[in-house]
RODRENFI-639168 format. One record per residue (C-alpha): z negated, x negated, y negated; residue number from 1. Coordinates in nm, 3 decimals. Example, Ala and Ser with C-alpha at 12.3 -4.5 7.8 and 13.67 -1.06 7.14 Angstrom:
! residues 2
SITE       Z       X       Y resi
SITE  -0.780  -1.230   0.450    1
SITE  -0.714  -1.367   0.106    2
This chain:
! residues 507
SITE       Z       X       Y resi
SITE  -3.354  -0.552   8.452    1
SITE  -3.451  -0.889   8.597    2
SITE  -3.777  -0.932   8.789    3
SITE  -3.886  -1.189   8.529    4
SITE  -3.943  -0.900   8.285    5
SITE  -4.164  -0.691   8.517    6
SITE  -4.485  -0.770   8.326    7
SITE  -4.330  -0.696   7.985    8
SITE  -4.181  -0.367   8.106    9
SITE  -4.512  -0.262   8.260   10
SITE  -4.692  -0.325   7.929   11
SITE  -4.421  -0.136   7.743   12
SITE  -4.442   0.162   7.978   13
SITE  -4.822   0.175   7.943   14
SITE  -4.797   0.169   7.563   15
SITE  -4.556   0.463   7.568   16
SITE  -4.743   0.673   7.822   17
SITE  -4.910   0.885   7.552   18
SITE  -4.685   1.066   7.304   19
SITE  -4.843   0.931   6.990   20
SITE  -4.759   0.689   6.708   21
SITE  -4.673   0.335   6.816   22
SITE  -4.527   0.038   6.629   23
SITE  -4.393  -0.204   6.889   24
SITE  -4.212  -0.531   6.816   25
SITE  -3.970  -0.655   7.080   26
SITE  -3.845  -1.009   7.032   27
SITE  -3.516  -1.081   7.211   28
SITE  -3.238  -1.341   7.209   29
SITE  -2.943  -1.136   7.341   30
SITE  -2.792  -0.802   7.243   31
SITE  -2.754  -0.723   7.613   32
SITE  -3.134  -0.714   7.635   33
SITE  -3.148  -0.432   7.381   34
SITE  -2.896  -0.234   7.583   35
SITE  -3.074  -0.301   7.913   36
SITE  -3.421  -0.221   7.778   37
SITE  -3.305   0.104   7.616   38
SITE  -3.134   0.215   7.938   39
SITE  -3.446   0.129   8.139   40
SITE  -3.662   0.332   7.901   41
SITE  -3.432   0.634   7.912   42
SITE  -3.457   0.635   8.291   43
SITE  -3.832   0.575   8.289   44
SITE  -3.902   0.849   8.033   45
SITE  -3.617   1.084   8.112   46
SITE  -3.800   1.387   7.976   47
SITE  -3.872   1.235   7.634   48
SITE  -3.638   1.260   7.332   49
SITE  -3.480   0.934   7.209   50
SITE  -3.335   0.840   6.871   51
SITE  -3.127   0.527   6.811   52
SITE  -3.182   0.449   6.445   53
SITE  -2.962   0.190   6.273   54
SITE  -3.107   0.064   5.944   55
SITE  -2.816  -0.142   5.814   56
SITE  -2.694  -0.031   5.468   57
SITE  -2.922   0.276   5.458   58
SITE  -3.158   0.348   5.171   59
SITE  -3.521   0.439   5.221   60
SITE  -3.462   0.813   5.183   61
SITE  -3.197   0.818   5.457   62
SITE  -3.435   0.641   5.695   63
SITE  -3.717   0.883   5.614   64
SITE  -3.495   1.188   5.661   65
SITE  -3.386   1.076   6.009   66
SITE  -3.740   1.002   6.123   67
SITE  -3.892   1.321   5.981   68
SITE  -3.616   1.533   6.130   69
SITE  -3.672   1.366   6.468   70
SITE  -4.056   1.383   6.427   71
SITE  -4.147   1.333   6.796   72
SITE  -4.027   1.089   7.062   73
SITE  -3.914   0.730   7.109   74
SITE  -3.718   0.562   6.829   75
SITE  -3.505   0.257   6.917   76
SITE  -3.419   0.035   6.618   77
SITE  -3.171  -0.235   6.731   78
SITE  -3.121  -0.392   6.385   79
SITE  -3.478  -0.410   6.255   80
SITE  -3.387  -0.764   6.139   81
SITE  -3.178  -0.611   5.860   82
SITE  -3.493  -0.484   5.691   83
SITE  -3.618  -0.843   5.669   84
SITE  -3.311  -0.994   5.503   85
SITE  -3.317  -1.115   5.143   86
SITE  -3.161  -0.856   4.914   87
SITE  -3.312  -0.557   5.095   88
SITE  -3.649  -0.575   4.921   89
SITE  -3.624  -0.226   4.766   90
SITE  -3.602  -0.061   5.108   91
SITE  -3.851  -0.303   5.265   92
SITE  -4.120  -0.250   5.000   93
SITE  -4.086   0.130   5.014   94
SITE  -4.097   0.124   5.394   95
SITE  -4.409  -0.094   5.392   96
SITE  -4.596   0.109   5.128   97
SITE  -4.546   0.438   5.316   98
SITE  -4.671   0.315   5.649   99
SITE  -4.949   0.574   5.670  100
SITE  -4.706   0.863   5.626  101
SITE  -4.503   0.743   5.924  102
SITE  -4.818   0.686   6.127  103
SITE  -4.892   1.061   6.114  104
SITE  -4.575   1.132   6.316  105
SITE  -4.580   1.135   6.697  106
SITE  -4.311   0.871   6.720  107
SITE  -4.300   0.535   6.894  108
SITE  -4.101   0.285   6.689  109
SITE  -3.950   0.015   6.911  110
SITE  -3.823  -0.250   6.672  111
SITE  -3.592  -0.516   6.817  112
SITE  -3.608  -0.850   6.635  113
SITE  -3.410  -1.173   6.679  114
SITE  -3.613  -1.498   6.710  115
SITE  -3.522  -1.628   6.364  116
SITE  -3.641  -1.306   6.195  117
SITE  -3.964  -1.256   6.388  118
SITE  -4.171  -1.477   6.161  119
SITE  -4.070  -1.268   5.857  120
SITE  -4.235  -0.948   5.981  121
SITE  -4.592  -1.027   5.861  122
SITE  -4.453  -1.165   5.535  123
SITE  -4.218  -0.877   5.452  124
SITE  -4.413  -0.589   5.613  125
SITE  -4.782  -0.687   5.601  126
SITE  -4.911  -0.328   5.626  127
SITE  -4.696  -0.255   5.930  128
SITE  -4.791  -0.587   6.088  129
SITE  -5.159  -0.495   6.076  130
SITE  -5.080  -0.169   6.258  131
SITE  -4.868  -0.314   6.539  132
SITE  -4.946  -0.173   6.884  133
SITE  -4.772  -0.434   7.098  134
SITE  -4.564  -0.751   7.075  135
SITE  -4.325  -0.839   7.358  136
SITE  -4.086  -1.127   7.402  137
SITE  -3.774  -1.096   7.617  138
SITE  -3.568  -1.413   7.662  139
SITE  -3.254  -1.426   7.873  140
SITE  -3.105  -1.765   7.960  141
SITE  -2.761  -1.631   8.056  142
SITE  -2.536  -1.631   7.747  143
SITE  -2.343  -1.327   7.633  144
SITE  -1.991  -1.320   7.772  145
SITE  -1.825  -1.336   7.432  146
SITE  -1.662  -1.640   7.278  147
SITE  -1.679  -1.835   6.956  148
SITE  -1.376  -2.023   6.833  149
SITE  -1.446  -2.394   6.855  150
SITE  -1.273  -2.578   6.575  151
SITE  -1.115  -2.882   6.743  152
SITE  -0.784  -2.927   6.570  153
SITE  -0.683  -3.224   6.358  154
SITE  -0.847  -3.229   6.016  155
SITE  -0.653  -3.078   5.729  156
SITE  -0.553  -3.355   5.493  157
SITE  -0.520  -3.329   5.118  158
SITE  -0.148  -3.410   5.146  159
SITE   0.027  -3.208   4.877  160
SITE  -0.302  -3.081   4.734  161
SITE  -0.584  -2.871   4.873  162
SITE  -0.464  -2.518   4.796  163
SITE  -0.195  -2.320   4.975  164
SITE   0.008  -2.295   4.655  165
SITE  -0.006  -2.672   4.599  166
SITE   0.110  -2.740   4.955  167
SITE   0.397  -2.490   4.926  168
SITE   0.503  -2.652   4.599  169
SITE   0.493  -2.995   4.765  170
SITE   0.716  -2.870   5.048  171
SITE   0.974  -2.754   4.793  172
SITE   0.958  -3.091   4.617  173
SITE   1.004  -3.283   4.943  174
SITE   1.299  -3.064   5.044  175
SITE   1.467  -3.132   4.708  176
SITE   1.409  -3.504   4.759  177
SITE   1.553  -3.481   5.109  178
SITE   1.874  -3.327   4.972  179
SITE   1.946  -3.624   4.744  180
SITE   1.817  -3.917   4.949  181
SITE   2.072  -4.169   5.080  182
SITE   2.155  -4.072   5.443  183
SITE   2.137  -4.441   5.535  184
SITE   1.780  -4.469   5.408  185
SITE   1.640  -4.368   5.746  186
SITE   1.288  -4.497   5.680  187
SITE   1.249  -4.267   5.379  188
SITE   1.400  -3.971   5.566  189
SITE   1.161  -4.030   5.852  190
SITE   0.866  -4.030   5.610  191
SITE   0.986  -3.710   5.440  192
SITE   1.023  -3.527   5.770  193
SITE   0.679  -3.644   5.878  194
SITE   0.521  -3.515   5.554  195
SITE   0.707  -3.184   5.579  196
SITE   0.582  -3.142   5.934  197
SITE   0.223  -3.210   5.834  198
SITE   0.233  -2.966   5.543  199
SITE   0.394  -2.695   5.755  200
SITE   0.134  -2.746   6.026  201
SITE  -0.149  -2.715   5.774  202
SITE   0.000  -2.383   5.661  203
SITE   0.021  -2.271   6.027  204
SITE   0.403  -2.268   6.017  205
SITE   0.419  -2.425   6.361  206
SITE   0.787  -2.371   6.438  207
SITE   0.889  -2.543   6.114  208
SITE   0.637  -2.822   6.175  209
SITE   0.780  -2.889   6.520  210
SITE   1.136  -2.904   6.386  211
SITE   1.041  -3.155   6.116  212
SITE   0.838  -3.372   6.354  213
SITE   1.119  -3.372   6.612  214
SITE   1.355  -3.504   6.343  215
SITE   1.101  -3.770   6.247  216
SITE   1.068  -3.866   6.614  217
SITE   1.444  -3.895   6.652  218
SITE   1.474  -4.128   6.354  219
SITE   1.178  -4.339   6.473  220
SITE   1.350  -4.396   6.805  221
SITE   1.685  -4.464   6.636  222
SITE   1.545  -4.740   6.412  223
SITE   1.305  -4.878   6.675  224
SITE   0.986  -4.784   6.490  225
SITE   0.746  -4.774   6.784  226
SITE   0.438  -4.691   6.576  227
SITE   0.622  -4.405   6.403  228
SITE   0.737  -4.280   6.743  229
SITE   0.378  -4.273   6.866  230
SITE   0.260  -4.082   6.559  231
SITE   0.537  -3.822   6.598  232
SITE   0.458  -3.774   6.966  233
SITE   0.092  -3.718   6.879  234
SITE   0.186  -3.472   6.604  235
SITE   0.414  -3.271   6.833  236
SITE   0.136  -3.251   7.091  237
SITE  -0.069  -3.049   6.844  238
SITE   0.197  -2.776   6.839  239
SITE   0.167  -2.735   7.215  240
SITE  -0.213  -2.749   7.197  241
SITE  -0.228  -2.467   6.942  242
SITE   0.009  -2.267   7.163  243
SITE  -0.218  -2.323   7.462  244
SITE   0.029  -2.539   7.658  245
SITE  -0.230  -2.807   7.729  246
SITE  -0.039  -2.986   8.004  247
SITE   0.262  -3.048   7.779  248
SITE   0.032  -3.148   7.494  249
SITE  -0.140  -3.401   7.721  250
SITE   0.195  -3.544   7.829  251
SITE   0.292  -3.611   7.465  252
SITE  -0.049  -3.761   7.391  253
SITE  -0.037  -3.996   7.687  254
SITE   0.303  -4.122   7.571  255
SITE   0.160  -4.170   7.222  256
SITE  -0.147  -4.355   7.351  257
SITE   0.067  -4.590   7.560  258
SITE   0.278  -4.681   7.256  259
SITE  -0.025  -4.735   7.031  260
SITE  -0.186  -4.965   7.286  261
SITE   0.138  -5.165   7.318  262
SITE   0.174  -5.201   6.940  263
SITE  -0.198  -5.272   6.884  264
SITE  -0.217  -4.991   6.626  265
SITE  -0.591  -4.936   6.668  266
SITE  -0.626  -4.654   6.415  267
SITE  -0.357  -4.441   6.580  268
SITE  -0.487  -4.536   6.925  269
SITE  -0.822  -4.389   6.823  270
SITE  -0.651  -4.072   6.699  271
SITE  -0.467  -4.032   7.030  272
SITE  -0.789  -4.079   7.228  273
SITE  -0.958  -3.813   7.014  274
SITE  -0.673  -3.568   7.066  275
SITE  -0.669  -3.627   7.442  276
SITE  -1.041  -3.547   7.449  277
SITE  -0.970  -3.204   7.306  278
SITE  -0.739  -3.116   7.593  279
SITE  -1.014  -3.193   7.843  280
SITE  -1.261  -2.995   7.636  281
SITE  -1.026  -2.695   7.644  282
SITE  -1.022  -2.729   8.023  283
SITE  -1.403  -2.743   8.035  284
SITE  -1.417  -3.108   8.151  285
SITE  -1.679  -3.215   7.898  286
SITE  -1.771  -3.549   8.053  287
SITE  -1.412  -3.671   8.040  288
SITE  -1.386  -3.537   7.685  289
SITE  -1.695  -3.733   7.579  290
SITE  -1.561  -4.051   7.741  291
SITE  -1.246  -4.034   7.529  292
SITE  -1.444  -3.940   7.217  293
SITE  -1.680  -4.236   7.253  294
SITE  -1.383  -4.474   7.281  295
SITE  -1.224  -4.311   6.977  296
SITE  -1.545  -4.330   6.770  297
SITE  -1.587  -4.699   6.851  298
SITE  -1.236  -4.772   6.723  299
SITE  -1.282  -4.562   6.407  300
SITE  -1.598  -4.751   6.313  301
SITE  -1.450  -5.094   6.389  302
SITE  -1.149  -5.017   6.169  303
SITE  -1.356  -4.850   5.893  304
SITE  -1.156  -4.530   5.941  305
SITE  -1.386  -4.273   5.779  306
SITE  -1.133  -3.989   5.812  307
SITE  -1.107  -4.053   6.183  308
SITE  -1.483  -4.089   6.215  309
SITE  -1.554  -3.750   6.059  310
SITE  -1.308  -3.579   6.297  311
SITE  -1.455  -3.750   6.603  312
SITE  -1.816  -3.676   6.505  313
SITE  -1.720  -3.312   6.466  314
SITE  -1.558  -3.303   6.809  315
SITE  -1.851  -3.478   6.977  316
SITE  -2.068  -3.206   6.825  317
SITE  -1.844  -2.938   6.973  318
SITE  -1.864  -3.095   7.316  319
SITE  -2.244  -3.101   7.303  320
SITE  -2.246  -2.741   7.180  321
SITE  -2.031  -2.636   7.475  322
SITE  -2.291  -2.792   7.706  323
SITE  -2.581  -2.615   7.534  324
SITE  -2.715  -2.926   7.356  325
SITE  -2.750  -2.744   7.024  326
SITE  -2.977  -2.981   6.832  327
SITE  -2.756  -3.277   6.922  328
SITE  -2.448  -3.076   6.825  329
SITE  -2.601  -2.989   6.488  330
SITE  -2.679  -3.356   6.424  331
SITE  -2.316  -3.459   6.482  332
SITE  -2.182  -3.169   6.271  333
SITE  -2.407  -3.270   5.982  334
SITE  -2.300  -3.636   6.006  335
SITE  -1.938  -3.523   5.995  336
SITE  -2.002  -3.290   5.700  337
SITE  -2.167  -3.567   5.500  338
SITE  -1.856  -3.787   5.525  339
SITE  -1.622  -3.497   5.442  340
SITE  -1.815  -3.397   5.132  341
SITE  -1.830  -3.759   5.017  342
SITE  -1.452  -3.784   5.050  343
SITE  -1.388  -3.443   4.891  344
SITE  -1.219  -3.291   5.196  345
SITE  -1.218  -2.913   5.144  346
SITE  -1.049  -2.836   5.474  347
SITE  -1.284  -3.063   5.665  348
SITE  -1.586  -2.916   5.490  349
SITE  -1.477  -2.567   5.597  350
SITE  -1.451  -2.684   5.958  351
SITE  -1.804  -2.824   5.948  352
SITE  -1.942  -2.507   5.788  353
SITE  -1.789  -2.303   6.068  354
SITE  -1.925  -2.524   6.344  355
SITE  -2.274  -2.547   6.192  356
SITE  -2.270  -2.168   6.164  357
SITE  -2.192  -2.144   6.535  358
SITE  -2.504  -2.342   6.623  359
SITE  -2.725  -2.118   6.412  360
SITE  -2.560  -1.815   6.570  361
SITE  -2.639  -1.916   6.927  362
SITE  -2.994  -1.999   6.817  363
SITE  -3.030  -1.644   6.685  364
SITE  -3.046  -1.726   6.312  365
SITE  -2.769  -1.483   6.218  366
SITE  -2.838  -1.476   5.847  367
SITE  -2.798  -1.852   5.814  368
SITE  -2.494  -1.848   6.044  369
SITE  -2.321  -1.584   5.832  370
SITE  -2.389  -1.786   5.518  371
SITE  -2.211  -2.091   5.664  372
SITE  -1.924  -1.882   5.803  373
SITE  -1.866  -1.715   5.466  374
SITE  -1.864  -2.049   5.282  375
SITE  -1.608  -2.179   5.530  376
SITE  -1.393  -1.865   5.505  377
SITE  -1.380  -1.885   5.126  378
SITE  -1.240  -2.239   5.147  379
SITE  -0.993  -2.155   5.426  380
SITE  -0.847  -1.863   5.233  381
SITE  -0.820  -2.078   4.922  382
SITE  -0.627  -2.359   5.093  383
SITE  -0.413  -2.134   5.316  384
SITE  -0.561  -2.252   5.646  385
SITE  -0.462  -1.955   5.864  386
SITE  -0.589  -2.115   6.186  387
SITE  -0.928  -2.171   6.029  388
SITE  -0.932  -1.825   5.877  389
SITE  -0.871  -1.668   6.218  390
SITE  -1.146  -1.884   6.364  391
SITE  -1.405  -1.784   6.110  392
SITE  -1.315  -1.414   6.106  393
SITE  -1.384  -1.405   6.481  394
SITE  -1.720  -1.570   6.438  395
SITE  -1.822  -1.338   6.153  396
SITE  -1.730  -1.050   6.381  397
SITE  -1.974  -1.187   6.637  398
SITE  -2.254  -1.178   6.379  399
SITE  -2.198  -0.810   6.303  400
SITE  -2.176  -0.740   6.674  401
SITE  -2.520  -0.897   6.722  402
SITE  -2.654  -0.683   6.437  403
SITE  -2.518  -0.367   6.598  404
SITE  -2.263  -0.300   6.322  405
SITE  -1.974  -0.249   6.562  406
SITE  -1.733  -0.103   6.308  407
SITE  -1.758  -0.415   6.092  408
SITE  -1.743  -0.639   6.400  409
SITE  -1.419  -0.479   6.519  410
SITE  -1.269  -0.500   6.170  411
SITE  -1.323  -0.877   6.157  412
SITE  -1.204  -0.927   6.515  413
SITE  -0.886  -0.727   6.452  414
SITE  -0.811  -0.941   6.145  415
SITE  -0.861  -1.251   6.356  416
SITE  -0.633  -1.113   6.628  417
SITE  -0.351  -1.040   6.383  418
SITE  -0.365  -1.393   6.241  419
SITE  -0.368  -1.549   6.589  420
SITE  -0.062  -1.349   6.687  421
SITE   0.127  -1.450   6.374  422
SITE   0.065  -1.821   6.426  423
SITE   0.130  -1.813   6.802  424
SITE  -0.220  -1.910   6.917  425
SITE  -0.248  -1.763   7.269  426
SITE  -0.600  -1.888   7.337  427
SITE  -0.725  -1.745   7.009  428
SITE  -0.551  -1.416   7.076  429
SITE  -0.717  -1.393   7.417  430
SITE  -1.058  -1.467   7.267  431
SITE  -1.023  -1.192   7.007  432
SITE  -0.906  -0.942   7.271  433
SITE  -1.197  -1.036   7.499  434
SITE  -1.458  -1.003   7.225  435
SITE  -1.324  -0.663   7.120  436
SITE  -1.326  -0.553   7.483  437
SITE  -1.693  -0.649   7.517  438
SITE  -1.782  -0.418   7.227  439
SITE  -1.587  -0.123   7.365  440
SITE  -1.732  -0.169   7.714  441
SITE  -2.094  -0.225   7.614  442
SITE  -2.224  -0.050   7.304  443
SITE  -1.928   0.189   7.252  444
SITE  -1.894   0.270   7.624  445
SITE  -1.517   0.327   7.604  446
SITE  -1.418   0.190   7.945  447
SITE  -1.044   0.262   7.919  448
SITE  -1.013   0.096   7.578  449
SITE  -1.215  -0.201   7.703  450
SITE  -0.981  -0.252   7.997  451
SITE  -0.671  -0.238   7.774  452
SITE  -0.822  -0.536   7.589  453
SITE  -0.976  -0.732   7.876  454
SITE  -0.666  -0.720   8.096  455
SITE  -0.422  -0.896   7.858  456
SITE  -0.700  -1.140   7.763  457
SITE  -0.748  -1.224   8.130  458
SITE  -0.372  -1.275   8.184  459
SITE  -0.351  -1.507   7.882  460
SITE  -0.653  -1.713   7.990  461
SITE  -0.506  -1.748   8.340  462
SITE  -0.172  -1.862   8.198  463
SITE  -0.354  -2.124   7.991  464
SITE  -0.571  -2.245   8.277  465
SITE  -0.874  -2.168   8.062  466
SITE  -1.226  -2.159   8.212  467
SITE  -1.283  -1.852   7.993  468
SITE  -1.079  -1.652   8.247  469
SITE  -1.383  -1.634   8.475  470
SITE  -1.598  -1.441   8.225  471
SITE  -1.315  -1.199   8.148  472
SITE  -1.246  -1.151   8.520  473
SITE  -1.608  -1.046   8.571  474
SITE  -1.569  -0.772   8.312  475
SITE  -1.244  -0.654   8.472  476
SITE  -1.410  -0.643   8.815  477
SITE  -1.707  -0.449   8.675  478
SITE  -1.471  -0.188   8.529  479
SITE  -1.284  -0.165   8.859  480
SITE  -1.608  -0.091   9.044  481
SITE  -1.715   0.158   8.778  482
SITE  -1.399   0.372   8.765  483
SITE  -1.256   0.312   9.111  484
SITE  -0.936   0.143   9.229  485
SITE  -0.707   0.443   9.172  486
SITE  -0.803   0.496   8.807  487
SITE  -0.812   0.120   8.751  488
SITE  -0.453   0.078   8.872  489
SITE  -0.338   0.372   8.659  490
SITE  -0.470   0.205   8.344  491
SITE  -0.327  -0.135   8.440  492
SITE   0.017   0.020   8.501  493
SITE   0.002   0.198   8.165  494
SITE  -0.076  -0.133   7.993  495
SITE   0.213  -0.308   8.167  496
SITE   0.450  -0.019   8.093  497
SITE   0.374  -0.042   7.722  498
SITE   0.425  -0.417   7.692  499
SITE   0.406  -0.744   7.877  500
SITE   0.047  -0.874   7.891  501
SITE   0.147  -1.207   7.741  502
SITE   0.334  -1.054   7.449  503
SITE   0.187  -1.001   7.105  504
SITE  -0.083  -0.735   7.112  505
SITE  -0.229  -0.546   6.820  506
SITE  -0.486  -0.279   6.894  507
């Protein structure tokens, strides 16, 4: 534990010196603090019995039975927040009314509470609040080494309808039209290929999207349509971006930007500037990203391009979030959401819900974050946005991880991983693997399983040139030190014997 917590730990140790009833509230902003504090206590009071009591989804009788059976010692409750959530009033009221019965036991209840839930304790548990022995606040600046998915891709348009079924039906209609169109009508064929590419991309059929956009690009060059050529180049760049090939994506975008500037197509120039910004954001160069975004936003507003403006506002928000400017990020996300809802963009609304949820998550308001994530997920599943679905499943998994419900967290992360593999998103796959590894290494303490997840995640991040590789490398190095070089190499060789690190991985 850090030296900054010496005073808090001394107060905690003094409160626990006598083996008698205690009700202690411990405010904290990181799950790692719960783990570190519990380990410190077990070393400090090695001769005392400990019980880790999870409240989530238990009824009052189950909680009572565990405490009465334990009857003496230190009880660690990592998810005390659950008791304070709306919908759990039956358990909360019973728990509050029977305070005196618990107080007759020689147990010390150490209740860990996230910042957003702390204020609910006196409201939901007034009898317990009046009996509290100690309040402590532990705040760690260093963020957890797990990752959210930042939603930076091009907005989903309403082309072909909002739902997956409508878009699939539109693809069939366009293909029928393509079969009968005059081969010499190249302008129409170019438009059809462009629409087919966009619809396929929105359904996460990236290989098909690339084929259609390549055909559109070929026709644009054949007929000398410079603006169409620039649009196709920008579209194709998004395929490489999703696949994590940022350098190739940037090359296509720079070609597109050059054409748009030559043709004075300001709207598409703004789109290219926005897309270039996302490459620099993926590389962690946030200042360069903001420079491109500010240029793009200026163009969108001058040309009254509301669709472009909502995308850019969203991406500015993401850049501020990445830098820890959460209130500013939330402001931009809300501005973007307002435009999307006004224009009836379901896909765009889902993106904003996800990103707003991320801000509340890092601020510790998990209940509100989950609400936004779930609203976004419902829309994404309705419209067939597989990329977005994978994004949100990962972030919901992070909520359950913070609550200590590791089974649920892993279920959501595995679903996210499967989707990312199917759509060929290497960065997303690495993120899911990393986040699963963090659960196995920390709370579940399965070092071998953790390494089988961290290692391929690290390889993928390195291949992508992602700054996330550093956090994963730290975990890998920690495991190496913990188990020794010989055992470490044995596990690495077994991973490589089973499959290539960069291949599809399902755990």
